[in-house]
N, C-alpha and C positions, 0 to 999 in steps of 0.2 A: 154332325151341328151345321147348321146355318145360321149365317146371320146378315141382320139389315139393317141400316139406318135412312130414314125417309123422312123429307121436310114435307110438313105438312100445313101449307100457306091458304089464304084466303079468310078462314074463319075465325076466329077465335077460338080456343077452349073444344075444337071440330075433335080433337083426337082423343080428347076425354071419354068419348062414345065407344072405344076405340079398344083403348087399351089403358092402363092405369097411370094414372099421375105420380111423377118423380121430382128429380130436382126443380124447381123455379126459377129463375131468375131474367135476365130480359132474354131467355130463351124458357122454354119450359120441355122439360122431356117424357115420354109416356112409353110404357115397358110393356112388351106385349110378347108372351111365351106358351111354347106347345110342344110340350117333348125337352128333345135337343134344339130345337130352332129360334132362335129370337126376333124380337125385332125393336128397335126403339125410332121410335117416332119423335120428333124435333119441330117446336114450331117457337115464329117470331114474335115474342110476346108483347115486345114493345113498338113494334112495327103499325104503321108507317112514319109517326114521329119522329124515331131512330131509324137510322139503315143499317147500324151494327148488326143487331139481330138480323134480320132478315137475311145478312150476309152469313154469318153464323149457322144460323138455320140450313141453309144450300151447300155449302161449301165445303162437306165433308157428306153429303148424302148421295146414297147410290141411285136413291129411285122418290120423286113428288108426287104430291096428294096436292094438286089444285081445286081447290072446292069455290066456286063462282058463282055469289051471288048477283051481279051486276056486272057489267061492261065499263072500269074506271080506269083510272093514270095508275092507281096502287096497283091494282090487276097488271095492267102493262109493265112496271117498274118489275113486279113480281117474278113476270117471264122474262124478261131480261135479263132476271140478275142467274133465274134457273139456265138459260145459253150459256154466260160467262160462265158459270162455274162448271157446263160439260153434263148436267143433268137431263142426260138423254132417254131417261124409262120413267114415265108415271102415270100417272091417273089423271081424267079431270071428271070431277063431279059437277053438275049443272043443277041448279034451283033457281027460283023465282023466273021460271020460265026462260031461262036465259036459252038464245035456240046454239043448238054444237055448230051448225054454217057460219058464227060465226064466229068461234074458236077456232074451225079449221082453217078459218081467212085471218084470222089474227096470227096463226103460230106457222102456214104455210111459209117452206125455204126454212125452217128451224129445226133444231135436233127437237123441239118440241111437237111437233105434226105428226113422231111415232105414240104418243100417248095415247093409253086408249081409254075409253068412256064406262063408267062404272056408276050403275044409281046409287042414289043418295038415300042408301041406306048401311046402318054401322056394320051386319054381320057380313055381310057382301064383303066389304071392302075388308075388315077381319080375318075373313079366310084368304081371300085373295092376298095378302100380306104374306101371311103365314105361311102360304104355298109357295112366294117367291122367296121368301128368306130357305125355305128348304133346297131350292135349286141353287142355292148361292154356292159356290165354289171354294174356300177359303184358302189359300196360296202360302203356306208358312215358310220360312225363311230362317237365314243365320244371323241375320239382324232385322229390329224391327225399328217403328217408329211412331210415337205418340203425342199427337198436338193434345195440350193441356185444355179444356175447358171449365174445367172448376177446381177448385183446392181449398181444404180447411184443416182444421185441426180436429180430431174428433180424441176426447177424452180415454185416457188409457191406452191407446192406438198407436195416435202422434200424427205427422202428417198422411191426410190420404187428397190423392189426386182423381180426377175423373178422365177421361177420353174415351175418346176410338182408335185402335191400330190400325193405320192407316195401308200395311205393309207388313210386309217380316212376319216376325215373332218373338216375343217375348217368356224369357223363362224367370220364375222365382227364385230371387238372390241376384239377379242381373244389375249388372250397375253401367246406367243410364246416364250420359252426357243430359244440361237442364240447357238448353240453351234460348237465346243468346248468353253468355257468361262464359265463367269458368267449373263452374259446380260440376258436380256429378250424384249424381240421387239412386240411392241403390234400391229395390223393390224386397221388401220386407215382406208382403203377401200379394196374390190379385185372388180379386173376385170378381164374375160376371153374373151379374143379376144375381146379386145376393147369395151365391155359391162357391165354395176356394175351389180354385183352382190349382198347379202346377205351371199353367203355360198359360197364354193369349195368344190369336194368330190373326191375320189381317179381316177388319171386318167388325172385331168382336168390338162390345160396349164394355168397359175395365172402370173397376175403382184397383189402384194400387194403393195400398200402406208403405211410405218410402221413409225411409231414414236419409241420414248428410245434409237437409236442405229443409229451410222454413216455410214457409206458406208463403212469403214476400217472393221464393226465388221460383217457386214452380203455380205460379199465377196465371190466368187466363193467357192464351199464345206461345208460354214457353213451350218448346220441343222436346220430350222424353225421346232421346236415340242410341243406340248403339251401332249405326249410318254412319262408317266414313266420310263417304260421301256428300253430305250433309252441306249446304255452305251456310254461312250469317255474312251479312253485307250490310252497311249502311247508304253505300252509293251501288245504286242500278246504272248499267248504259241495256236498253233496254230496246223490243221491238214491238209496239202498242197495234192492237187491233183495235178500232171505235165500231162500236154498236152501228148500225147503219140509221138510225135514229138520230143519233149524237148533231145538234144542230151547228155546230161552229169547232175547229181547228183549234187545237192548244197552244197556248202561251208561254212562253217562257215564264217566272214567276206567279202559273196559279200555283195555290195551296190544294193539292190532293189527297186520299187514300188510297191505301194498297191493301187489298187481300186477300192471303194466303193460308189455308188452313184453319185455327182459330186465331190467327192475326190480324188487328186491323190496324196499321198504322199510317200516320199523319207523317205527308212530303211535301215535296217541291217540287215543279220541274225547275229544271234549270236550263238544260239546252232543249230547243225542237227541231230535227228535221225531216221535213215533210216529202220529198223527193219525190215531188210531184202528185203526190196523194195525200191529202190531208186525214184520211181514216186509217192511214197506215203507215204512221210517225215513227221517227226511231226516236229516242228518249231517254235523257241523263237525268237522272230523277235522286234527291239527299229525303235521308229518311230519319222521320227522328230519334229511330234505332234497329237494331239490326233485325233483316227479316232473313228469318233461316226459312231455306227451301233447299230442295232435290236439284240439281241443273239439267233443263230441259221440261221443268214442271211450266204450271200457267197461273198468273195471278190476278185479280178482278182489279181494275182501276176503276173510282169514283169518285166523283166530286160533288161534292156534297153541299154548295151553293149553286146546284144544276138544274136548279125549279123541281116540275113537277117527274119528270128522269135524271136520276142522280148515281145510276151504274153508265157508266160510261165506253169500258171495255175491257180486253185485256190485255196483260204482258207475258211476254216470253220470257222465262229467268233463265240466265246465262250459264 
């Protein structure tokens, strides 16, 4: 069984010609299945007026599909987000006579220069994504982590959470920490693409029926985990890497946002130490709530007052 999460950016609703529409809020999910292989496509429904949906669509993706109607600031910001989220595999689909050479020029020197070009044909894209899914190797593990992207009550079932297994595995009846906080959630049942399973592994798009928690305890951004290495902190001392397009140094007092998994947190820059290169400053940040992460992960740093480019760079999480 292969499982693949794909960000589809550029043209709202494009994924609807490729897969079946599922959950839709500020992001919209589409589901595709053939045999035991599954693909989940995510679109940033409320982007570009809000930056958060773009981050949510890209943050957990293993691959991206970028549909280009025109060369503009929105495309540029989307490409920078994919770069900062580390989405190094994907496809460009060009429309309205956008020249391939322009895309090659824009992406030169980035991880996006490895993306392939596909024709504007839903059938071709569907078959390619299913092939990609079949080639995925899911690694099981003794511990597992699932960032929650949606949570709701279902009559007769109780609290249901939706998310993707980022790594490891989760067994039915597992007791998982609900971070940030001190509560735990027991997994009563596991669904994948509307079918019941006894376990889930890395890459699986899952629905868990859980008990011992309320919906507000496991809303978007909550991380369900059995991994003792997972950290949660409101204060970060970190090294930043600003993208080359970022126009000016960061300053103490700036209000920024930090994104990791399905978390999009407001914070403030308390201290900045440039060390000779303002594109690689050391930062001390205070956040509105605890950021949940695995040591060594990267987060995305964003500044919503940044004008046409709101994606500033990345942070190394301690």
